[in-house]
Structure formats: structure tokens, C-alpha cells
C-alpha positions in Angstrom: 0.1 0.1 0.0 1.3 3.3 -1.0 1.9 5.9 1.5 0.2 9.3 1.4 0.3 12.7 3.0 -2.3 15.4 2.9 -2.7 18.6 4.3 -5.6 18.8 6.8 -8.5 21.5 6.0 -7.9 24.2 7.8 -3.9 23.4 8.8 -2.4 26.5 8.3 -2.8 29.8 10.6 -4.7 33.1 9.7 -5.1 36.4 11.1 -7.7 35.2 13.9 -6.5 32.3 14.5 -4.9 33.5 17.9 -1.4 33.2 17.2 -0.3 36.6 16.0 -2.1 39.5 13.7 -0.2 38.1 10.5 1.4 34.9 9.3 4.7 37.3 8.7 4.3 38.4 12.8 4.5 35.0 14.3 7.6 33.7 16.0 6.6 30.2 14.6 3.6 28.4 13.0 2.2 24.6 13.0 0.8 22.8 9.7 -1.0 19.6 10.1 -0.8 16.7 7.8 -2.6 13.1 7.5 -0.6 9.6 6.9 -1.9 7.0 5.3 -0.6 3.4 4.1 1.7 2.4 6.8 1.3 1.7 10.7 5.6 2.0 11.4 6.2 5.6 12.9 9.7 5.9 11.6 8.2 5.4 7.9 5.5 7.8 8.6 8.1 10.3 9.8 9.7 10.4 6.2 6.9 10.3 4.3 6.2 13.6 6.3 9.8 14.7 5.3 9.6 14.4 2.0 5.8 15.8 1.1 5.6 18.6 3.8 6.8 21.9 2.5 10.5 23.0 3.6 9.8 26.4 4.6 6.2 28.8 5.2 6.0 32.1 4.7 10.1 32.7 5.4 9.8 30.3 8.1 12.3 26.9 7.6 10.4 23.8 9.0 11.5 22.4 12.1 10.6 19.6 14.6 7.7 17.0 13.5 5.5 15.2 15.7 3.2 12.2 14.9 0.0 10.7 16.6 -1.7 7.5 16.0 -5.1 8.2 14.1 -6.5 4.8 13.8 -4.9 1.8 11.7 -2.4 2.8 9.0 -3.4 6.5 9.7 -1.1 9.2 11.8 -1.9 12.8 12.2 1.6 14.4 11.6 2.7 18.3 13.0 4.9 20.3 11.1 6.8 23.0 13.4 7.8 26.5 11.1 10.2 28.4 12.7 12.7 31.9 12.1 15.6 30.6 10.2 19.2 30.0 12.2 21.8 32.4 11.0 23.5 30.9 8.3 25.8 28.6 8.8 29.5 28.5 7.0 31.6 25.5 5.3 32.4 23.2 7.6 30.2 24.2 10.3 27.0 22.5 11.6 24.0 22.4 13.8 22.5 20.1 15.6 18.8 19.4 16.6 17.0 16.1 18.5 14.0 15.2 20.4 12.8 12.1 22.3 9.3 12.3 21.5 9.2 8.5 21.8 7.5 5.8 19.0 4.5 4.1 19.0 4.5 -0.3 19.3 2.2 -2.6 19.2 3.4 -4.9 22.3 1.4 -8.3 23.7 3.3 -8.9 26.4 3.3 -6.8 29.7 6.5 -5.7 31.9 5.2 -7.2 34.2 1.6 -8.1 35.4 0.3 -6.3 38.5 -3.0 -7.9 39.5 -6.1 -10.0 38.8 -9.6 -10.7 40.0 -12.2 -12.7 40.1 -15.5 -13.4 41.3 -15.6 -14.3 44.9 -14.8 -18.5 45.3 -12.9 -18.3 41.8 -9.3 -17.5 40.8 -8.1 -15.8 38.2 -6.1 -17.0 35.3 -2.7 -16.9 35.0 -1.4 -15.7 31.7 2.0 -14.8 32.3 1.8 -11.3 31.3 -0.3 -11.6 28.2 -2.0 -8.8 27.2 -5.9 -8.9 26.2 -6.0 -12.7 25.8 -9.3 -14.1 23.3 -10.6 -17.2 22.3 -9.0 -16.6 19.2 -5.7 -14.4 19.9 -3.9 -11.9 21.8 -4.8 -8.4 21.2 -2.4 -6.2 22.6 -2.2 -3.0 22.9 0.0 0.7 21.5 2.3 2.0 24.2 4.9 4.7 23.3 8.7 3.3 23.4 11.9 5.3 23.7 13.2 6.3 20.2 15.4 9.1 19.8 15.6 11.4 17.1 18.1 13.7 16.3 19.7 15.6 13.0 22.9 17.1 11.9 22.6 20.0 9.2 26.3 20.4 7.7 28.3 23.1 5.1 30.0 20.8 2.8 31.9 22.3 -0.4 31.0 21.5 -3.8 33.7 19.1 -4.8 33.5 17.1 -1.8 29.6 16.1 -2.9 30.3 13.7 -5.2 27.8 11.6 -7.2 29.4 8.5 -5.3 29.0 10.3 -2.0 25.3 11.0 -2.6 25.3 7.5 -3.8 26.9 6.2 -0.3 24.1 7.9 1.2 21.6 6.5 -0.6 23.0 3.0 0.2 23.1 3.4 3.8 19.5 4.9 3.9 17.5 2.2 6.6 20.8 1.2 8.0 21.7 0.7 11.6 25.8 1.3 12.6 27.8 -1.0 12.4 30.3 -0.4 15.4 29.7 2.1 18.1 29.4 5.7 16.8 28.4 9.2 18.2 28.1 7.7 21.3 25.3 4.8 21.0 26.5 1.1 21.0 26.2 -1.0 17.8 23.0 -1.5 16.7 21.2 1.4 18.5 21.0 4.0 15.8 18.8 3.8 12.5 20.0 6.4 9.2 16.6 7.9 8.2 18.7 9.5 5.1 19.9 12.7 3.9 18.5 15.6 2.4 20.8 18.3 0.6 20.6 21.7 -1.1 23.0 23.6 -3.2 23.3 27.0 -2.0 24.4 30.4 -4.1 27.9 30.1 -3.0 28.2 27.2 -4.3 28.6 24.7 -1.3 26.1 22.2 0.2 23.6 22.3 2.5 23.1 19.0 3.8 20.7 17.5 7.1 21.6 13.9 8.4 18.7 12.5 10.0 18.6 9.5 12.6 17.0 8.0 15.1 18.1 5.8 18.1 16.6 2.7 20.2 18.0 1.5 23.2 19.5 -1.9 23.3 18.0 -4.5 26.0 19.6 -7.4 27.6 18.2 -10.1 30.2 14.6 -9.2 29.1 11.9 -11.5 30.6 8.9 -12.3 28.9 6.5 -14.6 31.1 8.6 -17.6 32.2 11.5 -16.9 29.6 14.3 -14.8 30.9 17.8 -13.9 29.7 16.5 -12.5 26.4 18.9 -9.4 24.1 18.1 -7.7 21.5 19.6 -4.6 20.0 17.9 -1.5 19.7 15.8 -1.9 16.1 15.9 -5.6 15.7 12.4 -6.9 16.5 10.8 -9.2 19.2 7.6 -11.1 19.0 6.4 -13.6 21.5 5.1 -16.8 20.1 1.6 -18.1 22.6 0.3 -21.8 22.9 -2.6 -23.7 24.8 -2.1 -24.4 28.1 -4.2 -25.6 31.3 -4.0 -23.5 34.4 -4.0 -25.8 37.1 -3.9 -22.9 39.7 -7.6 -21.3 38.0 -11.1 -22.0 39.7 -12.1 -23.1 37.7 -9.3 -24.9 35.8 -9.1 -23.0 32.1 -7.4 -23.5 29.1 -5.2 -20.3 28.7 -2.3 -19.0 26.1 1.1 -18.4 27.2 4.2 -17.3 26.0 6.0 -20.5 24.8 9.0 -18.6 22.8 10.7 -15.7 22.0 11.7 -15.3 18.7 14.2 -12.1 18.1 14.5 -10.7 14.2 17.0 -8.6 11.8 14.8 -6.4 10.3 17.0 -3.9 8.6 20.5 -3.9 7.3 23.8 -2.9 9.1 26.2 -0.3 7.3 29.2 1.6 7.8 28.5 4.8 9.1 32.1 6.1 8.3 30.5 6.4 4.8 28.6 9.4 6.4 31.7 11.6 5.9 32.4 13.2 2.8 35.6 13.0 1.2 38.4 14.6 1.1 38.6 17.4 -1.6 40.6 17.5 -4.2 44.4 18.2 -3.4 43.9 17.4 0.5 
């Protein structure tokens, strides 16, 4: 299914919106978009970056916020702020947000309590969430995701076609070694966008997301689970008889945990542009 990005009706501020006498006088504005066609927050954010205008009445695009709006739907809020002072060649600027990501889970970190009618004992599902006769419904939760970007000004003779190709091939890959203060496997490169400035150099923004590695996880009675930040963990369930429940009953419980690699790894040293000829 293709991912689509549509600006919502009355998305842009007006003079009577309470945000200022005119758009030119606003210190910042927000524009709102509806994203359809994916249940992955990172893909939705990437689509908004590709489709949302980079400027609005002299203001520059900044943070992008996402909220789930239904199955395969997201509401995106894009901030526009005054441009920073222009960077010189060799300089960089940085931005980040810790808004977190959305993840569907079927297993609780810890079971708190169960309640049953007088004289009965509730079944023990070992932390499975939303158990029904047909399966495990689970729940959507916010998980730690640290998004950050770096904007650098790079000389024209260093931004070669080969370098652009390296950035393209590195997009959607995780770090093969410790990088930028993060451990192996914690950083996902979301891609770069660049534009050539009037003076001939390039301004390139590199976008990343980080998710922490985890060790010693437990799922039900299964312990000692390790996973890298961008690996995918899923739980396999099977029916068992709960002898402690009153009355006894057939329940679904976690019987295996699987960790899958869903992103390829890449050498983040390729993010560094080549030396200029003669250096």
C-alpha cells in the first residue's frame, strides 16, 4: 500500500487564529497533515519529511510530531520557525527530540493484579495482554526513540555522485560499530536531504533515530533475552491448562520469544564526505 501525505483542511494559521496579527509576525506556526498507508512511525515521519514544504512564509521547517489516528493512519504536526543564522562551510547545527515511538506489544513488563468472582481464581496468562479465545490483542505503547539531525555545510567538490550514492545506500541501515556515543545496533540512519546554496557549497541534513539495546529481558517464564535496539522481538503463544485457576481452564501463554533482524547494518563512516581534491 502506498504511503500518502495530505494536508488537513484549515491546517494553516489565519489572522484570527490567535497565533498573531499576520503570518509574517508569527515566531512559529504549525501545519497539520494526515498520513495514510503505514503502521510504522519511522516510515510515516520519513514520508512527511519528503512531502511537507521545507519553508512557510520565510519560516523553516523544524520538528515533526506524530500521533496515531487509527489503523495505518497518523496525524502529523510540522513546526515552522525563523531560520537560524546561516552556516558557513565546515560548520554544523544539531537538533533532537525525545518524543518516543509507538509500538504494539502483546506482553506486559510485569503483571500487577487479577480479580475474579468470589470463590474463583483468575487464570494466569504470564503477562499476555488482552487474551481472547481467538488470540492476543495487545496494546499500543510509547517506547523510547531518540530522533536527532545534523545539518552541515560541505564544499561542492566534496559532494560527489559517489558520496550521494553512499548516503542513498546507507539509508535504512543501522550502525555496525559504536558511533556518536551509541552502541552497535542502536542508531538507524533515516536518510539525508541536501541543497546547493548560492555560493556553491552544499547544506546537507542527516536524520537519525536511536533505540536502546536491551539485555536480560523476561517474557512470562522465559528469561535472559537480549536484543539490539532496532531488532524486532515477537512472542509465540500456545494453549496450556492453568492448574491454579478456579475453575481450571485452557489459557494462552508465551512459549517462545523470537528476535529478528529487520534492518541491514551499514558502515556509518560512509556518512563522512570524501576529502576535497588535493587534500
